[in-house]
C-alpha positions in Angstrom: 121.6 78.4 103.2 122.6 79.3 99.7 120.8 82.5 98.8 119.4 83.1 102.2 121.6 85.7 103.9 119.4 85.8 107.0 120.1 82.1 107.7 123.8 82.6 107.2 123.8 85.6 109.6 121.8 83.5 112.1 124.4 80.7 111.9 127.2 83.2 112.3 125.6 84.7 115.4 124.8 81.3 117.0 124.8 78.1 115.1 122.9 76.3 117.9 119.9 78.5 117.7 119.9 79.2 113.9 117.0 77.9 111.8 118.9 74.9 110.5 118.4 71.1 110.7 119.6 69.1 113.7 122.1 67.5 111.4 123.6 70.8 110.4 123.6 71.9 114.1 125.6 68.8 115.0 128.1 69.4 112.3 128.5 73.1 113.3 129.2 71.9 116.9 132.0 69.7 115.6 133.6 72.2 113.3 133.5 75.0 116.0 135.2 72.6 118.4 137.8 71.7 115.7 138.5 75.4 115.1 138.8 76.2 118.8 140.2 73.1 120.5 140.9 70.4 117.9 142.8 68.2 120.4 139.7 68.0 122.6 137.6 66.1 120.0 136.9 62.5 121.0 135.0 59.6 119.6 132.0 61.0 121.5 131.9 64.2 119.3 132.5 62.2 116.1 129.8 59.8 117.2 127.3 62.6 117.8 127.9 63.9 114.3 127.6 60.4 112.8 124.3 59.8 114.7 123.0 63.0 113.2 123.5 61.5 109.8 126.9 62.7 108.7 129.1 60.1 106.9 132.8 59.7 107.7 133.6 61.2 104.3 131.5 64.3 105.1 133.1 64.7 108.5 136.6 64.2 106.9 135.7 67.0 104.4 134.4 69.3 107.0 137.4 68.9 109.3 139.7 69.3 106.3 138.1 72.6 105.5 138.5 73.8 109.1 142.2 72.8 109.1 142.9 74.5 105.8 141.3 77.7 106.8 143.2 77.7 110.1 146.4 77.3 108.0 145.4 80.1 105.7 144.5 82.4 108.5 147.8 81.7 110.3 149.8 82.2 107.1 148.0 85.4 106.3 148.4 86.8 109.8 152.1 85.9 110.0 153.0 87.1 106.5 151.1 90.3 106.6 148.5 89.5 103.9 145.6 91.9 104.2 142.0 90.9 104.1 139.9 91.8 101.1 137.3 94.5 101.6 133.7 93.3 102.2 132.6 94.3 98.7 135.3 92.2 97.2 134.2 89.2 99.3 130.6 89.8 98.1 131.7 89.9 94.4 133.8 86.8 94.9 131.0 84.9 96.6 128.6 85.9 93.8 131.0 84.6 91.1 131.7 81.4 93.0 127.9 80.8 93.5 127.2 81.3 89.8 130.3 79.7 88.2 131.9 77.6 90.9 135.6 77.6 91.8 136.8 76.5 88.4 135.7 78.8 85.7 
């Protein structure tokens, strides 16, 4: 998806109909469920993602990202931190894609 804004937009609209691999679609199902109702995840959902080709390490990483962003969003909402404007997000994304997080 890197560099393809149309695919990103399609995933944001509906990850289940976006032009991505079946493996990506399975991962998106899991992370959406984790973000919306984490306690409802069972071995069935984890097994589906594994069957699609995702390793336990990859699933751990994906679920950790979901958990961290839920924390960040809760903290920002509760403490009154304001979102960056869209152009600042775009500049930050460009910098990260070119230089990574550590620069």
